[in-house]
N, C-alpha and C positions, 0 to 999 in steps of 0.2 A: 190775165194779161191784157186781153182786149179792154177789159173794164178799166185797167190803169191807163192805157192809152187815151181812152175816152175822158177820163178824169183830168188828165193833163190837158187835153184839147180844150175841155170845158173851162178849166181854170185860166188858160191863156187866151180863150176865145178865138181859136183857130183850128184848122185841119191840117195835120202833117200830110206830106205827099204819100201816096200809096206804096212806093217802093221802100221809103224809110219804114213805114208801118209794117210792111211784110218782113223786113229785116229784123225789126225789134220784136215781132211776134216769134220769130225763129230763134234769135240769139239774146235778145234784151241786153244790148250793150256789148261790150267786149273790149279787150286790151291786148296790145302786142304789136310786134313789128310788121309793117306792111312794106314789102319790097325789101331792098337792101339798106335804105337810109331812113325811113320814116317810122315814127311810132305813133300809135293811134290809140286813144282811150275814149271809147264812146260810153257815155254815162247810161246807167239803167234808167228805164222810163220812170221808175218810181223816185229817182234822184233829180229829174229834170227841174221841177218846181224849186226845191230847196237850193240847188246849185245855181240857178239863174238868179234867185233871190240874194244868195250869199255874195255874188259877184256884182250885184246892183245892175244887171244888165239893162233892165227897163229904163233906169235913170241915165245911163251912159249912151244907150244905143236902142231907143224905142223901135220896136219892129223886129228886133233880133231875139232869137230863142237859141241859146247855146245848147249843143247836144254832146259836146266833147272837146278834146284838146290833144295836144301832142305831148302832154305830160310836162310841158314847159310853158313858154310864153306865147303859144299860138292856140287860138280858139277856133273851134268849128261850130257852125250854127246855121239856122235857117233865117233868112232875111224875108220877113213877111210883109214888107211895105208895099208890095205889088200883088196883083191878083194871084200869079203864080209864084210861090215862094222859091228863092234860090239858095242853094247850099253854098256857104261862103266860108273862106279862111281869112281870118283877121288876127292882129295882135290883141292879146288880152288887154294891154294898156292902150286905151284909145278906142278900141272896138270900132274902128272906122269902116262904116258899111259903104261909104262912097268910093273907097279905093281898096277894095279886098285884094288879097294876093291871088286868089282864085274864086271862081264862082261857077256854078252849073245848076241845071234843073234837075238832074239825075243823080240819085245816091250811088248807083254803080259807076258812073263816070268819076265821081269824087274818089271812090276807092281805087279805080284805075290810075287816076292822077297820082295819088299817093304812092301806088305801087311802082309807077314808072319815073316819078320825079327824082 
């Protein structure tokens, strides 16, 4: 599993935040309801390259690496345009990094946000 993460980081020329890597080493993605209202589909590490290419993320939002969705029109990903990447929530259509619905530096805060939102 660690080698898969290294492969994705090498392909994208980046380093995922340690808390996201730790989660992926334990769960490698996941899918289900978070809290009472939100649905979360975190893509498996081995799906990240293909899924980001399929959605042409680099063409529409350079610096963004999607890691999942709500199963509908909302995408979740890391904005790597700054030194410390932010986890952001954006619409799939437009992938507007300048006006995300939500952003945080910590993966655990993102999960808490979904749980409480």
